[in-house]
Each structure stands twice: as structure tokens, then as C-alpha cells.
N, C-alpha and C positions, 0 to 999 in steps of 0.2 A: 239669249237664253243659254245657260250652261248645259253641258252634257249630262250632269248629275241626274235629272229626272228620268233619263233613259237607262241608267245603270242600277242594277239590283244593289241595295244597301249591303255593304260588307263583302261584296264579290271581288273587289280589287283593292289593293293597297293604295294609300294616299298618293304615292309617287306615280302609280299607274293612272289613277284618275286625273292627276294633273297633266300627264302627257296626253291622255285621251281628250281632255278639255281643250288643250292647246291645239291639237289636231282638228278637233271639231270646229273651233272658232276659225281656224285658218281655212278650212274647206268651205265653211258657210260664207266667209268673206269672199273667197275666190269665186264661188258660184253665185254670189249675191242672192242667197235664198232666205234672207231674214224673214220674209213674209210668206213663206211656203212651208207650213208645218209638216206636210207629208214628206217633202224632200229632206227637211231637217231630221225627221225621225228616221228616214232611210239612211242618211249619212251617219247618224249615231249608231244605227244597227251595224253598218259596215265597220265602223271603228271598234265597236264592242266585239264583233266577231273576230277581227284581226287581233285584238288584245287577248281574247279568250284562247287564241292559238299561240300565245306567247310573245306577240310583238308589242313592245312597250316604248319604242322610240317614237316621239311625236312626229318627226319628219316621215318616217316609214308608215306610220298610221295614216298620215295625211295622204301619202301616195297610194296606199291601199284603198282608201275611201274614194279618192278621185278616179282611180282605175276602175273600181267597182261601179261607180256612177257612170263613167264613160261607156262601159260595157252595156249597162242597162239602156243607155240612150240609143244604142244600135238596135236593141230589141224593143222598139217602141210599141209593139203590139201588146206587150205585157204592161200591166199597171204597176205603179209604185207600191201599193199595198201588197200585191202578190209577190213582188220582188223583196219587200221587207220581210215577209214570212220566210222566203227562201234564204235570206241572209242570216236569219236566226237559226 
């Protein structure tokens, strides 16, 4: 599943969405979360948040998402949906 369903239409230039999609696919592959929609949505939110702050390099977007995900794993008392809202 591409990142596009998680991005507001017209919010990013095509080059930005391409980098975001590349990062999203790479993170989902690394985390092996293809059958975990909540995790995928959270990863997308982390990438969108990083891109919204001006980061448009696919590698750095991937690092931002993996870092954000790792931090949430330490805070396992909070649920993914709660963290999703916080990322946005």
C-alpha cells in the first residue's frame, strides 16, 4: 500500500510524495509491518510530520520514522492510536 492515502491531496509536491513513498516502503519493509494497518498508519504519520517540517530526503525521512517508532516502543504503555494523534 503506498503512502498516498495518508497524505492530503495537494499538500506536497510530486517530488516530495515520491521521497515520502520511498521512505514509507523502506520502513514498512524493514519493520515487516505489511499486515499491521495501525503501525503502517503511524509510520505514515511520522513521515508526513517530518516532511511537513521541511525534510524531503527519503533516507532522512526513513531515519525519522524509524527513530520515532523506536521511541514509541520504549513507551509501550501508550497505544499506537494515541501516538498517532501526537505525531500529527
